[in-house]
N, CA, C, O and the ligand as a Tripos MOL2 file, in Angstrom:
@<TRIPOS>MOLECULE
protein
  281   279    71     0     0
PROTEIN
NO_CHARGES

@<TRIPOS>ATOM
      1 N         194.6590  100.7890   73.3190 N.3       1 MET1
      2 CA        193.8820  100.3970   72.1490 C.3       1 MET1
      3 C         193.9210  101.5040   71.0960 C.2       1 MET1
      4 O         194.1850  101.2400   69.9230 O.2       1 MET1
      5 N         193.6580  102.7380   71.5150 N.am      2 PHE2
      6 CA        193.7520  103.8550   70.5920 C.3       2 PHE2
      7 C         194.8670  104.7810   71.0420 C.2       2 PHE2
      8 O         194.9560  105.1200   72.2220 O.2       2 PHE2
      9 N         195.7100  105.1890   70.1210 N.am      3 ASN3
     10 CA        196.6900  106.2110   70.4500 C.3       3 ASN3
     11 C         197.3100  106.8010   69.1920 C.2       3 ASN3
     12 O         197.0910  106.3160   68.0820 O.2       3 ASN3
     13 N         198.0760  107.8440   69.3900 N.am      4 ASP4
     14 CA        198.9000  108.4950   68.3740 C.3       4 ASP4
     15 C         198.1880  109.3880   67.3630 C.2       4 ASP4
     16 O         198.3040  110.6100   67.4530 O.2       4 ASP4
     17 N         197.4610  108.8270   66.4120 N.am      5 HIS5
     18 CA        197.0290  109.6130   65.2650 C.3       5 HIS5
     19 C         195.6500  110.2410   65.4700 C.2       5 HIS5
     20 O         194.8940  109.8510   66.3600 O.2       5 HIS5
     21 N         195.3500  111.2170   64.6280 N.am      6 THR6
     22 CA        194.0480  111.8500   64.7130 C.3       6 THR6
     23 C         192.9790  111.0580   63.9800 C.2       6 THR6
     24 O         191.8040  111.1150   64.3420 O.2       6 THR6
     25 N         193.3750  110.3280   62.9650 N.am      7 LEU7
     26 CA        192.3990  109.4930   62.2620 C.3       7 LEU7
     27 C         192.5410  108.0460   62.7090 C.2       7 LEU7
     28 O         193.6270  107.4670   62.6770 O.2       7 LEU7
     29 N         191.4350  107.4920   63.1200 N.am      8 LYS8
     30 CA        191.4550  106.1330   63.6470 C.3       8 LYS8
     31 C         190.5800  105.2280   62.7860 C.2       8 LYS8
     32 O         189.5610  105.6420   62.2330 O.2       8 LYS8
     33 N         191.0070  104.0150   62.6990 N.am      9 HIS9
     34 CA        190.1690  103.0160   62.0670 C.3       9 HIS9
     35 C         189.8830  101.9490   63.1050 C.2       9 HIS9
     36 O         190.7890  101.4620   63.7810 O.2       9 HIS9
     37 N         188.6520  101.6020   63.2200 N.am     10 THR10
     38 CA        188.3070  100.5760   64.1870 C.3      10 THR10
     39 C         187.1290   99.7770   63.6690 C.2      10 THR10
     40 O         186.3980  100.2200   62.7830 O.2      10 THR10
     41 N         186.9590   98.6160   64.2240 N.am     11 ASP11
     42 CA        185.8250   97.7820   63.8770 C.3      11 ASP11
     43 C         184.9840   97.5400   65.1140 C.2      11 ASP11
     44 O         185.4970   97.2060   66.1820 O.2      11 ASP11
     45 N         183.7000   97.7130   64.9520 N.am     12 ILE12
     46 CA        182.7700   97.4160   66.0280 C.3      12 ILE12
     47 C         181.8070   96.3600   65.5260 C.2      12 ILE12
     48 O         181.8100   96.0180   64.3430 O.2      12 ILE12
     49 N         180.9930   95.8500   66.4130 N.am     13 ASN13
     50 CA        179.9230   94.9640   65.9910 C.3      13 ASN13
     51 C         178.5990   95.6840   66.1490 C.2      13 ASN13
     52 O         178.3420   96.3220   67.1700 O.2      13 ASN13
     53 N         177.7610   95.5740   65.1280 N.am     14 CYS14
     54 CA        176.4420   96.1830   65.1760 C.3      14 CYS14
     55 C         175.6670   95.6490   66.3760 C.2      14 CYS14
     56 O         175.5660   94.4360   66.5600 O.2      14 CYS14
     57 N         175.1120   96.5590   67.2030 N.am     15 PRO15
     58 CA        174.3630   96.1080   68.3780 C.3      15 PRO15
     59 C         173.0370   95.4440   68.0160 C.2      15 PRO15
     60 O         172.4040   94.8110   68.8610 O.2      15 PRO15
     61 N         172.6210   95.5890   66.7690 N.am     16 HIS16
     62 CA        171.3530   95.0000   66.3310 C.3      16 HIS16
     63 C         171.5410   93.5910   65.7890 C.2      16 HIS16
     64 O         170.8180   92.6710   66.1710 O.2      16 HIS16
     65 N         172.5210   93.4230   64.8930 N.am     17 CYS17
     66 CA        172.6630   92.1440   64.1990 C.3      17 CYS17
     67 C         174.0290   91.5030   64.4130 C.2      17 CYS17
     68 O         174.2370   90.3620   64.0020 O.2      17 CYS17
     69 N         174.9660   92.2110   65.0480 N.am     18 GLY18
     70 CA        176.2760   91.6390   65.3130 C.3      18 GLY18
     71 C         177.2280   91.7050   64.1370 C.2      18 GLY18
     72 O         178.3580   91.2250   64.2190 O.2      18 GLY18
     73 N         176.7720   92.3020   63.0340 N.am     19 HIS19
     74 CA        177.6160   92.4150   61.8500 C.3      19 HIS19
     75 C         178.7810   93.3540   62.1240 C.2      19 HIS19
     76 O         178.5740   94.4340   62.6780 O.2      19 HIS19
     77 N         180.0060   92.9730   61.7500 N.am     20 PRO20
     78 CA        181.1310   93.8800   61.9440 C.3      20 PRO20
     79 C         181.0050   95.1370   61.0920 C.2      20 PRO20
     80 O         180.7230   95.0610   59.8960 O.2      20 PRO20
     81 N         181.2160   96.2870   61.7110 N.am     21 VAL21
     82 CA        181.1000   97.5700   61.0250 C.3      21 VAL21
     83 C         182.4350   98.2860   61.1300 C.2      21 VAL21
     84 O         182.9560   98.4970   62.2260 O.2      21 VAL21
     85 N         182.9840   98.6580   59.9800 N.am     22 HIS22
     86 CA        184.2510   99.3760   59.9730 C.3      22 HIS22
     87 C         183.9980  100.8760   60.1070 C.2      22 HIS22
     88 O         183.1590  101.4390   59.4040 O.2      22 HIS22
     89 N         184.7250  101.5080   61.0050 N.am     23 LEU23
     90 CA        184.5420  102.9320   61.2430 C.3      23 LEU23
     91 C         185.8360  103.6830   61.0130 C.2      23 LEU23
     92 O         186.9130  103.2230   61.3930 O.2      23 LEU23
     93 N         185.7200  104.8340   60.3930 N.am     24 ASP24
     94 CA        186.8350  105.7740   60.3460 C.3      24 ASP24
     95 C         186.5120  106.8880   61.3260 C.2      24 ASP24
     96 O         185.5520  107.6340   61.1330 O.2      24 ASP24
     97 N         187.2970  106.9970   62.3550 N.am     25 LEU25
     98 CA        187.0260  107.9780   63.3960 C.3      25 LEU25
     99 C         187.9390  109.1750   63.2400 C.2      25 LEU25
    100 O         189.1520  109.0290   63.0870 O.2      25 LEU25
    101 N         187.3540  110.3490   63.2780 N.am     26 ASP26
    102 CA        188.1400  111.5720   63.2640 C.3      26 ASP26
    103 C         188.0450  112.2100   64.6390 C.2      26 ASP26
    104 O         187.0240  112.8060   64.9830 O.2      26 ASP26
    105 N         189.0940  112.0880   65.4140 N.am     27 CYS27
    106 CA        189.0560  112.6010   66.7820 C.3      27 CYS27
    107 C         189.6330  114.0040   66.8660 C.2      27 CYS27
    108 O         189.8230  114.5300   67.9630 O.2      27 CYS27
    109 N         189.9170  114.6260   65.7090 N.am     28 SER28
    110 CA        190.4700  115.9800   65.7400 C.3      28 SER28
    111 C         189.4260  117.0000   66.1900 C.2      28 SER28
    112 O         189.7670  118.1190   66.5720 O.2      28 SER28
    113 N         188.1560  116.6060   66.1430 N.am     29 ASN29
    114 CA        187.0950  117.5060   66.5760 C.3      29 ASN29
    115 C         186.6860  117.2590   68.0290 C.2      29 ASN29
    116 O         185.7040  117.8300   68.5030 O.2      29 ASN29
    117 N         187.4170  116.4320   68.7170 N.am     30 GLY30
    118 CA        187.0780  116.1730   70.1020 C.3      30 GLY30
    119 C         185.9090  115.2250   70.2290 C.2      30 GLY30
    120 O         185.7290  114.3310   69.4030 O.2      30 GLY30
    121 N         185.1160  115.4220   71.2620 N.am     31 ASP31
    122 CA        184.0040  114.5220   71.5240 C.3      31 ASP31
    123 C         182.9530  114.5980   70.4190 C.2      31 ASP31
    124 O         182.6180  115.6770   69.9300 O.2      31 ASP31
    125 N         182.4590  113.4630   70.0520 N.am     32 GLN32
    126 CA        181.4200  113.4150   69.0250 C.3      32 GLN32
    127 C         180.3480  112.4290   69.4300 C.2      32 GLN32
    128 O         180.5950  111.4520   70.1370 O.2      32 GLN32
    129 N         179.1570  112.7160   68.9610 N.am     33 ASP33
    130 CA        178.0160  111.8680   69.2340 C.3      33 ASP33
    131 C         177.2180  111.7900   67.9380 C.2      33 ASP33
    132 O         176.6410  112.7900   67.5120 O.2      33 ASP33
    133 N         177.1760  110.6510   67.3200 N.am     34 TYR34
    134 CA        176.5160  110.5820   66.0270 C.3      34 TYR34
    135 C         175.9600  109.1970   65.7630 C.2      34 TYR34
    136 O         176.1770  108.2470   66.5160 O.2      34 TYR34
    137 N         175.2310  109.1260   64.6550 N.am     35 ILE35
    138 CA        174.5480  107.8930   64.2740 C.3      35 ILE35
    139 C         175.1600  107.3640   62.9820 C.2      35 ILE35
    140 O         175.3390  108.0990   62.0110 O.2      35 ILE35
    141 N         175.4720  106.0870   62.9940 N.am     36 GLU36
    142 CA        175.9630  105.4260   61.7870 C.3      36 GLU36
    143 C         174.9920  104.2890   61.4610 C.2      36 GLU36
    144 O         174.6240  103.5010   62.3330 O.2      36 GLU36
    145 N         174.5850  104.2190   60.1970 N.am     37 ASP37
    146 CA        173.6770  103.1420   59.8220 C.3      37 ASP37
    147 C         174.4620  101.8760   59.5090 C.2      37 ASP37
    148 O         175.4600  101.9170   58.7900 O.2      37 ASP37
    149 N         174.0090  100.7610   60.0470 N.am     38 CYS38
    150 CA        174.6460   99.4780   59.7750 C.3      38 CYS38
    151 C         174.4490   99.1230   58.2970 C.2      38 CYS38
    152 O         173.3430   99.2150   57.7650 O.2      38 CYS38
    153 N         175.5480   98.7160   57.6450 N.am     39 ALA39
    154 CA        175.4690   98.3700   56.2250 C.3      39 ALA39
    155 C         174.7130   97.0670   56.0060 C.2      39 ALA39
    156 O         174.2310   96.8010   54.9050 O.2      39 ALA39
    157 N         174.6120   96.2650   57.0440 N.am     40 ASN40
    158 CA        173.9710   94.9680   56.9040 C.3      40 ASN40
    159 C         172.4730   95.0220   57.1800 C.2      40 ASN40
    160 O         171.6740   94.5660   56.3610 O.2      40 ASN40
    161 N         172.0830   95.5810   58.3400 N.am     41 CYS41
    162 CA        170.6670   95.5590   58.7200 C.3      41 CYS41
    163 C         170.0330   96.9470   58.6360 C.2      41 CYS41
    164 O         168.8320   97.0900   58.8630 O.2      41 CYS41
    165 N         170.8310   97.9750   58.3110 N.am     42 CYS42
    166 CA        170.3460   99.3440   58.1120 C.3      42 CYS42
    167 C         169.7660   99.9870   59.3660 C.2      42 CYS42
    168 O         169.1350  101.0400   59.2810 O.2      42 CYS42
    169 N         169.9670   99.3810   60.5080 N.am     43 ASN43
    170 CA        169.5170   99.9990   61.7420 C.3      43 ASN43
    171 C         170.5480  101.0250   62.2080 C.2      43 ASN43
    172 O         171.7460  100.8620   61.9760 O.2      43 ASN43
    173 N         170.0760  102.0770   62.8640 N.am     44 PRO44
    174 CA        171.0080  103.0980   63.3400 C.3      44 PRO44
    175 C         171.8340  102.6200   64.5220 C.2      44 PRO44
    176 O         171.3140  102.0050   65.4530 O.2      44 PRO44
    177 N         173.1220  102.9120   64.4730 N.am     45 ILE45
    178 CA        174.0200  102.5960   65.5770 C.3      45 ILE45
    179 C         174.4560  103.9180   66.1960 C.2      45 ILE45
    180 O         175.0180  104.7840   65.5240 O.2      45 ILE45
    181 N         174.1910  104.0500   67.4600 N.am     46 HIS46
    182 CA        174.5190  105.2810   68.1710 C.3      46 HIS46
    183 C         175.9610  105.2050   68.6730 C.2      46 HIS46
    184 O         176.3150  104.3300   69.4630 O.2      46 HIS46
    185 N         176.7810  106.1390   68.1970 N.am     47 LEU47
    186 CA        178.1930  106.1390   68.5650 C.3      47 LEU47
    187 C         178.5120  107.3630   69.4050 C.2      47 LEU47
    188 O         178.1680  108.4880   69.0400 O.2      47 LEU47
    189 N         179.1550  107.1410   70.5040 N.am     48 ASN48
    190 CA        179.5790  108.2400   71.3580 C.3      48 ASN48
    191 C         181.0840  108.1770   71.5060 C.2      48 ASN48
    192 O         181.6360  107.2390   72.0820 O.2      48 ASN48
    193 N         181.7360  109.2000   70.9700 N.am     49 LEU49
    194 CA        183.1950  109.2220   70.9240 C.3      49 LEU49
    195 C         183.7160  110.2450   71.9170 C.2      49 LEU49
    196 O         183.3710  111.4250   71.8480 O.2      49 LEU49
    197 N         184.5340  109.7930   72.8230 N.am     50 HIS50
    198 CA        185.0940  110.6970   73.8210 C.3      50 HIS50
    199 C         186.6150  110.6660   73.7340 C.2      50 HIS50
    200 O         187.2420  109.6100   73.8130 O.2      50 HIS50
    201 N         187.1820  111.8410   73.5690 N.am     51 LEU51
    202 CA        188.6400  111.9510   73.5090 C.3      51 LEU51
    203 C         189.1820  112.2920   74.8810 C.2      51 LEU51
    204 O         188.8850  113.3420   75.4510 O.2      51 LEU51
    205 N         189.9740  111.3860   75.3890 N.am     52 ASN52
    206 CA        190.6120  111.6250   76.6780 C.3      52 ASN52
    207 C         191.8810  112.4300   76.4520 C.2      52 ASN52
    208 O         192.8710  111.9090   75.9360 O.2      52 ASN52
    209 N         191.8510  113.6990   76.8390 N.am     53 GLU53
    210 CA        192.9710  114.6100   76.5690 C.3      53 GLU53
    211 C         194.2260  114.2230   77.3390 C.2      53 GLU53
    212 O         195.3430  114.4600   76.8800 O.2      53 GLU53
    213 N         194.0420  113.6410   78.4830 N.am     54 ILE54
    214 CA        195.1800  113.3380   79.3460 C.3      54 ILE54
    215 C         195.9680  112.1360   78.8170 C.2      54 ILE54
    216 O         197.1880  112.1970   78.6710 O.2      54 ILE54
    217 N         195.2680  111.0670   78.5400 N.am     55 SER55
    218 CA        195.9610  109.8630   78.0750 C.3      55 SER55
    219 C         196.0300  109.7890   76.5580 C.2      55 SER55
    220 O         196.6220  108.8640   76.0010 O.2      55 SER55
    221 N         195.4060  110.7930   75.8710 N.am     56 ARG56
    222 CA        195.4060  110.8350   74.4120 C.3      56 ARG56
    223 C         194.8050  109.5670   73.8110 C.2      56 ARG56
    224 O         195.3010  109.0390   72.8160 O.2      56 ARG56
    225 N         193.7550  109.1020   74.4190 N.am     57 THR57
    226 CA        193.1040  107.9100   73.9020 C.3      57 THR57
    227 C         191.6550  108.2230   73.5740 C.2      57 THR57
    228 O         191.0740  109.1770   74.0910 O.2      57 THR57
    229 N         191.0890  107.4040   72.7080 N.am     58 LEU58
    230 CA        189.6910  107.5230   72.3470 C.3      58 LEU58
    231 C         188.8800  106.4780   73.0880 C.2      58 LEU58
    232 O         189.2570  105.3110   73.1890 O.2      58 LEU58
    233 N         187.7560  106.9410   73.6000 N.am     59 GLU59
    234 CA        186.8430  106.0140   74.2450 C.3      59 GLU59
    235 C         185.5640  106.0030   73.4290 C.2      59 GLU59
    236 O         184.9180  107.0360   73.2590 O.2      59 GLU59
    237 N         185.2090  104.8550   72.9340 N.am     60 LEU60
    238 CA        184.0550  104.7340   72.0490 C.3      60 LEU60
    239 C         182.9680  103.9050   72.7170 C.2      60 LEU60
    240 O         183.1930  102.7680   73.1290 O.2      60 LEU60
    241 N         181.7890  104.5010   72.8120 N.am     61 SER61
    242 CA        180.6450  103.7720   73.3190 C.3      61 SER61
    243 C         179.6920  103.4980   72.1660 C.2      61 SER61
    244 O         179.3970  104.3920   71.3720 O.2      61 SER61
    245 N         179.2220  102.2870   72.0760 N.am     62 VAL62
    246 CA        178.3250  101.8920   71.0020 C.3      62 VAL62
    247 C         177.0180  101.4220   71.5980 C.2      62 VAL62
    248 O         177.0010  100.6140   72.5270 O.2      62 VAL62
    249 N         175.9210  101.9310   71.0590 N.am     63 SER63
    250 CA        174.6390  101.4580   71.5360 C.3      63 SER63
    251 C         173.6130  101.5330   70.4260 C.2      63 SER63
    252 O         173.7700  102.3050   69.4800 O.2      63 SER63
    253 N         172.5840  100.7500   70.5320 N.am     64 SER64
    254 CA        171.4400  100.9210   69.6700 C.3      64 SER64
    255 C         170.5950  102.0510   70.2430 C.2      64 SER64
    256 O         170.8360  102.4830   71.3710 O.2      64 SER64
    257 N         169.6230  102.5330   69.5030 N.am     65 ASP65
    258 CA        168.8380  103.6630   69.9800 C.3      65 ASP65
    259 C         167.9210  103.3010   71.1470 C.2      65 ASP65
    260 O         167.5460  104.1670   71.9370 O.2      65 ASP65
    261 N         167.5620  102.0280   71.2520 N.am     66 ASN66
    262 CA        166.6120  101.6300   72.2980 C.3      66 ASN66
    263 C         167.2730  100.8420   73.4150 C.2      66 ASN66
    264 O         166.5940  100.3500   74.3170 O.2      66 ASN66
    265 N         168.5930  100.7200   73.3610 N.am     67 GLU67
    266 CA        169.2870   99.9430   74.3670 C.3      67 GLU67
    267 C         170.6480  100.5510   74.6210 C.2      67 GLU67
    268 O         171.4540  100.6750   73.6980 O.2      67 GLU67
    269 N         170.9130  100.9290   75.8450 N.am     68 GLN68
    270 CA        172.1850  101.5400   76.1860 C.3      68 GLN68
    271 C         173.1840  100.4720   76.6000 C.2      68 GLN68
    272 O         172.8870   99.6210   77.4380 O.2      68 GLN68
    273 N         174.3620  100.5240   76.0110 N.am     69 ILE69
    274 CA        175.4160   99.5770   76.3760 C.3      69 ILE69
    275 C         176.6350  100.3790   76.8060 C.2      69 ILE69
    276 O         177.2050  101.1260   76.0110 O.2      69 ILE69
    277 N         177.0280  100.2290   78.0420 N.am     70 TYR70
    278 CA        178.2090  100.9260   78.5240 C.3      70 TYR70
    279 C         179.2030   99.9590   79.1400 C.2      70 TYR70
    280 O         180.2650  100.3760   79.6010 O.2      70 TYR70
    281 ZN        173.2950   95.5590   61.8520 Zn       71 ZN71
@<TRIPOS>BOND
     1     1     2 1
     2     2     3 1
     3     3     4 2
     4     3     5 am
     5     5     6 1
     6     6     7 1
     7     7     8 2
     8     7     9 am
     9     9    10 1
    10    10    11 1
    11    11    12 2
    12    11    13 am
    13    13    14 1
    14    14    15 1
    15    15    16 2
    16    15    17 am
    17    17    18 1
    18    18    19 1
    19    19    20 2
    20    19    21 am
    21    21    22 1
    22    22    23 1
    23    23    24 2
    24    23    25 am
    25    25    26 1
    26    26    27 1
    27    27    28 2
    28    27    29 am
    29    29    30 1
    30    30    31 1
    31    31    32 2
    32    31    33 am
    33    33    34 1
    34    34    35 1
    35    35    36 2
    36    35    37 am
    37    37    38 1
    38    38    39 1
    39    39    40 2
    40    39    41 am
    41    41    42 1
    42    42    43 1
    43    43    44 2
    44    43    45 am
    45    45    46 1
    46    46    47 1
    47    47    48 2
    48    47    49 am
    49    49    50 1
    50    50    51 1
    51    51    52 2
    52    51    53 am
    53    53    54 1
    54    54    55 1
    55    55    56 2
    56    55    57 am
    57    57    58 1
    58    58    59 1
    59    59    60 2
    60    59    61 am
    61    61    62 1
    62    62    63 1
    63    63    64 2
    64    63    65 am
    65    65    66 1
    66    66    67 1
    67    67    68 2
    68    67    69 am
    69    69    70 1
    70    70    71 1
    71    71    72 2
    72    71    73 am
    73    73    74 1
    74    74    75 1
    75    75    76 2
    76    75    77 am
    77    77    78 1
    78    78    79 1
    79    79    80 2
    80    79    81 am
    81    81    82 1
    82    82    83 1
    83    83    84 2
    84    83    85 am
    85    85    86 1
    86    86    87 1
    87    87    88 2
    88    87    89 am
    89    89    90 1
    90    90    91 1
    91    91    92 2
    92    91    93 am
    93    93    94 1
    94    94    95 1
    95    95    96 2
    96    95    97 am
    97    97    98 1
    98    98    99 1
    99    99   100 2
   100    99   101 am
   101   101   102 1
   102   102   103 1
   103   103   104 2
   104   103   105 am
   105   105   106 1
   106   106   107 1
   107   107   108 2
   108   107   109 am
   109   109   110 1
   110   110   111 1
   111   111   112 2
   112   111   113 am
   113   113   114 1
   114   114   115 1
   115   115   116 2
   116   115   117 am
   117   117   118 1
   118   118   119 1
   119   119   120 2
   120   119   121 am
   121   121   122 1
   122   122   123 1
   123   123   124 2
   124   123   125 am
   125   125   126 1
   126   126   127 1
   127   127   128 2
   128   127   129 am
   129   129   130 1
   130   130   131 1
   131   131   132 2
   132   131   133 am
   133   133   134 1
   134   134   135 1
   135   135   136 2
   136   135   137 am
   137   137   138 1
   138   138   139 1
   139   139   140 2
   140   139   141 am
   141   141   142 1
   142   142   143 1
   143   143   144 2
   144   143   145 am
   145   145   146 1
   146   146   147 1
   147   147   148 2
   148   147   149 am
   149   149   150 1
   150   150   151 1
   151   151   152 2
   152   151   153 am
   153   153   154 1
   154   154   155 1
   155   155   156 2
   156   155   157 am
   157   157   158 1
   158   158   159 1
   159   159   160 2
   160   159   161 am
   161   161   162 1
   162   162   163 1
   163   163   164 2
   164   163   165 am
   165   165   166 1
   166   166   167 1
   167   167   168 2
   168   167   169 am
   169   169   170 1
   170   170   171 1
   171   171   172 2
   172   171   173 am
   173   173   174 1
   174   174   175 1
   175   175   176 2
   176   175   177 am
   177   177   178 1
   178   178   179 1
   179   179   180 2
   180   179   181 am
   181   181   182 1
   182   182   183 1
   183   183   184 2
   184   183   185 am
   185   185   186 1
   186   186   187 1
   187   187   188 2
   188   187   189 am
   189   189   190 1
   190   190   191 1
   191   191   192 2
   192   191   193 am
   193   193   194 1
   194   194   195 1
   195   195   196 2
   196   195   197 am
   197   197   198 1
   198   198   199 1
   199   199   200 2
   200   199   201 am
   201   201   202 1
   202   202   203 1
   203   203   204 2
   204   203   205 am
   205   205   206 1
   206   206   207 1
   207   207   208 2
   208   207   209 am
   209   209   210 1
   210   210   211 1
   211   211   212 2
   212   211   213 am
   213   213   214 1
   214   214   215 1
   215   215   216 2
   216   215   217 am
   217   217   218 1
   218   218   219 1
   219   219   220 2
   220   219   221 am
   221   221   222 1
   222   222   223 1
   223   223   224 2
   224   223   225 am
   225   225   226 1
   226   226   227 1
   227   227   228 2
   228   227   229 am
   229   229   230 1
   230   230   231 1
   231   231   232 2
   232   231   233 am
   233   233   234 1
   234   234   235 1
   235   235   236 2
   236   235   237 am
   237   237   238 1
   238   238   239 1
   239   239   240 2
   240   239   241 am
   241   241   242 1
   242   242   243 1
   243   243   244 2
   244   243   245 am
   245   245   246 1
   246   246   247 1
   247   247   248 2
   248   247   249 am
   249   249   250 1
   250   250   251 1
   251   251   252 2
   252   251   253 am
   253   253   254 1
   254   254   255 1
   255   255   256 2
   256   255   257 am
   257   257   258 1
   258   258   259 1
   259   259   260 2
   260   259   261 am
   261   261   262 1
   262   262   263 1
   263   263   264 2
   264   263   265 am
   265   265   266 1
   266   266   267 1
   267   267   268 2
   268   267   269 am
   269   269   270 1
   270   270   271 1
   271   271   272 2
   272   271   273 am
   273   273   274 1
   274   274   275 1
   275   275   276 2
   276   275   277 am
   277   277   278 1
   278   278   279 1
   279   279   280 2
@<TRIPOS>SUBSTRUCTURE
     1 MET1         2 RESIDUE 1 A MET
     2 PHE2         6 RESIDUE 1 A PHE
     3 ASN3        10 RESIDUE 1 A ASN
     4 ASP4        14 RESIDUE 1 A ASP
     5 HIS5        18 RESIDUE 1 A HIS
     6 THR6        22 RESIDUE 1 A THR
     7 LEU7        26 RESIDUE 1 A LEU
     8 LYS8        30 RESIDUE 1 A LYS
     9 HIS9        34 RESIDUE 1 A HIS
    10 THR10       38 RESIDUE 1 A THR
    11 ASP11       42 RESIDUE 1 A ASP
    12 ILE12       46 RESIDUE 1 A ILE
    13 ASN13       50 RESIDUE 1 A ASN
    14 CYS14       54 RESIDUE 1 A CYS
    15 PRO15       58 RESIDUE 1 A PRO
    16 HIS16       62 RESIDUE 1 A HIS
    17 CYS17       66 RESIDUE 1 A CYS
    18 GLY18       70 RESIDUE 1 A GLY
    19 HIS19       74 RESIDUE 1 A HIS
    20 PRO20       78 RESIDUE 1 A PRO
    21 VAL21       82 RESIDUE 1 A VAL
    22 HIS22       86 RESIDUE 1 A HIS
    23 LEU23       90 RESIDUE 1 A LEU
    24 ASP24       94 RESIDUE 1 A ASP
    25 LEU25       98 RESIDUE 1 A LEU
    26 ASP26      102 RESIDUE 1 A ASP
    27 CYS27      106 RESIDUE 1 A CYS
    28 SER28      110 RESIDUE 1 A SER
    29 ASN29      114 RESIDUE 1 A ASN
    30 GLY30      118 RESIDUE 1 A GLY
    31 ASP31      122 RESIDUE 1 A ASP
    32 GLN32      126 RESIDUE 1 A GLN
    33 ASP33      130 RESIDUE 1 A ASP
    34 TYR34      134 RESIDUE 1 A TYR
    35 ILE35      138 RESIDUE 1 A ILE
    36 GLU36      142 RESIDUE 1 A GLU
    37 ASP37      146 RESIDUE 1 A ASP
    38 CYS38      150 RESIDUE 1 A CYS
    39 ALA39      154 RESIDUE 1 A ALA
    40 ASN40      158 RESIDUE 1 A ASN
    41 CYS41      162 RESIDUE 1 A CYS
    42 CYS42      166 RESIDUE 1 A CYS
    43 ASN43      170 RESIDUE 1 A ASN
    44 PRO44      174 RESIDUE 1 A PRO
    45 ILE45      178 RESIDUE 1 A ILE
    46 HIS46      182 RESIDUE 1 A HIS
    47 LEU47      186 RESIDUE 1 A LEU
    48 ASN48      190 RESIDUE 1 A ASN
    49 LEU49      194 RESIDUE 1 A LEU
    50 HIS50      198 RESIDUE 1 A HIS
    51 LEU51      202 RESIDUE 1 A LEU
    52 ASN52      206 RESIDUE 1 A ASN
    53 GLU53      210 RESIDUE 1 A GLU
    54 ILE54      214 RESIDUE 1 A ILE
    55 SER55      218 RESIDUE 1 A SER
    56 ARG56      222 RESIDUE 1 A ARG
    57 THR57      226 RESIDUE 1 A THR
    58 LEU58      230 RESIDUE 1 A LEU
    59 GLU59      234 RESIDUE 1 A GLU
    60 LEU60      238 RESIDUE 1 A LEU
    61 SER61      242 RESIDUE 1 A SER
    62 VAL62      246 RESIDUE 1 A VAL
    63 SER63      250 RESIDUE 1 A SER
    64 SER64      254 RESIDUE 1 A SER
    65 ASP65      258 RESIDUE 1 A ASP
    66 ASN66      262 RESIDUE 1 A ASN
    67 GLU67      266 RESIDUE 1 A GLU
    68 GLN68      270 RESIDUE 1 A GLN
    69 ILE69      274 RESIDUE 1 A ILE
    70 TYR70      278 RESIDUE 1 A TYR
    71 ZN71       281 GROUP 0 **** ****
């Protein structure tokens, strides 16, 4: 799903309202954990980005602040 470049573009669905959210991911900094506000419902989306060094792939976990989705 993810490979090759350091800058990734991906689309997720907001865990609050299901609205598609476009993300630009920068995996050059390795693992990241941050909050992105949904453009539709303005609720915070918790993003956990893990760079797998071995397979050179990005693993993205998306959750709302009050509900963990793995
Ligand atoms: Zn939303």
